[in-house]
N, C-alpha and C positions, 0 to 999 in steps of 0.2 A: 718769364720774369724779365728777360733782357729787353730793353726798349731803347733803340738807337745806341748811344754810348753810356747809358746809365741803367741802374737797377735799384729797386728797393728790396731789401732782404732782411732776414732776422739777424740781429747783431750777435756776435760771439765775443768771448773774453779777449780774443786776439785783436778786436777792434779798439781796445782801450786807448792805445796811443793816438790813433786817428781821431777818436772822439774827444780826447783831452786837448788835442791841438785846437779844436773849436771851442771847447768849454773853458779852458784856462783863461783866456782874455776876459771873459765875462766875470770870472771870479776875481781877477786881479785889478780890473779897470772899471768895474761898474757895480751897481747895486741890483742888477737884473736877477742875479742869484744871491741869496743871503749866505751861501757858502763862502768862507773867507780864506781857506787854504786849498791850494791845488792838490788833489789826491795824487799819490804816486800811481803809476800804471798798474802795479800789482793789486792795490786795494780797489782801484776802479774796475779792474777786470773781475774781481770778486763781487763788486756791486752789480755788474752786468749779470754774472752767473746766478746770483741769488734772485735778482729781479725777474729773470726769465722763468723762474719756477712758477710764478703766478701771473705775470703780466707781459704784454708784448714790449720788446725793445727792438727798434728798427733802425737801420741805417740806409741812407741814400748814398749810393756809391756811383761816382762818375769817373770813368776811365781808371778804375782801381783805387781811387781816392775817396775818403769819406767826406762828403759835402754837407752832410747834416744828419741829425738823428732825432728820434722821438721815442718817448716811452710813457707808460702809465705806472702809477704807484698807488698804494693804499691811501684812501682818504682819511679814515679814522679807524681805531681799533674796535669799537663796539660793534657787536654782531648786526645791529639794525642798520649800520652803514655799509654793509658788505656789498651792496649793489652800486656803490659810488667809487670813483677813482679820481685821482689828480693826474693831469697830463702835462707834459713838458715837451718842447721842441726847440732845438738849437741848430742854427744854420751858419755855415761859413759865410761871412759877409760877401765874398765873391759871388755867391749864388743867390743873393737877395733879388727878388723880383722875377725869379725864374720858375715859380710854382713848386719849388722844392718842398717848402713847408706844407703847402696844401696837399701835395701827393702823399707825403708822409702821414699827415693827419687822416686822409681818406683811408689809407691802409690800416692805420692804428685803430680808428673807430669801427671799421668793418670787423676787425679781429675782436675788439672788445664787445661788439654786439653778439658775435658768435659765442663768446664766453658767457654772455648773459648779463653784462653790466648795463645799467640804465642811466645813471647820471655821471657826468664828467665835469670837473672843475679845473679852471686855469687860474693860477695865482701869479699876478703880474705886478712887479715893482713899478711904481709910478714916479715920474711920468714916463710913458712908453707908448706914444701915439701909434707907432708902427704895429706893435703887438696887439693893442686894443683893436685897431682897424682890421687886422688879419683875423682875429678871433670873431669879431662881429660879422665879417664877411662869411666866415665858415658856419655861422649859426649860433654862436655863443651870445648870451645876454649878460650884461653887466648888472650886478645886483648889490655889491657892497664895497666899501672902502674901509680898510683897517688903517687908522691914522697913526703915523710914527711908531710902527710896530717892529721894524727892523733897524738895527744900528750897524752901519758898516761904512768904511772910508770916512770916518769922522763926522758922519751925519745920520740923522734919523730918516727913515724911508716909509712912505705910505705904500700900501699894497692893495691892489684891486682884485676883486674876485669876480669871475665870470662862470656861467653855467651852460652846459650843453646837454640836451636830452638825446641819449643814444638810441633809445627805443621807448615804446609806450610803457607807462607805469601800470603793471598788472596787479590785480588783487592778490594773487598768490604767485609771486615770482619764484622761479627755481633758483637754487643756489648757484652762483657763478662757478664756472669750470676753471680750474687752474690752466694757465697757458701751456704748461708742460704736458697736460693731459689731452690737449686738442690733437686730433689726427693730423699728421704731417701733410697729407694730401689736402685737407681742408684749409690749413694755413697757407699752403702754397697756392691754392686756387684763388684765394683772396688777393695775394700779392700779384698773381698773374693778371687778375681783372683790373687792378688799379693802373697798370701800365700796358693794358691791352690795345689792340688795333684801333679801338674807337677813340683813344686819347690823342 
């Protein structure tokens, strides 16, 4: 898993403070997230703990510091949507342009594929040219704009939706596996591959 001075690993509740250091400015200073209050570390740790039962939560660690994180969450409650996820990635601005987000997404989608997920959606507050370009480069396709759907920082925000196909749409897809139920060696093998010698 170690590659030079950094690694991608599965998040733990102990990462809450490091992740909030990245996330809090997006909450307080922008509409990038529609969350309006910074969670306390304890509640964010519980968010990580509960999220990991079903979905990957990953951190990019550089010399012991959380430089970014990515995770998946449920798309909708209805059973017919169970093969779909919503994905998010947050990067410390100091690490922009260093492939941090791309490496996190590669690991995230490899794990989601192993679980059996098929469709992924990114929800992006507009305007955000950097995020749109990143997701397009990764293979996402833009398909919808929700106009003036979020109100934050005294203004209404448009939100763009982008879709990524994780794997082929089968006629009889198997139910996705909970992240907690994946074998540890299978999860670790994917993380090792992302930062392997060929990178």
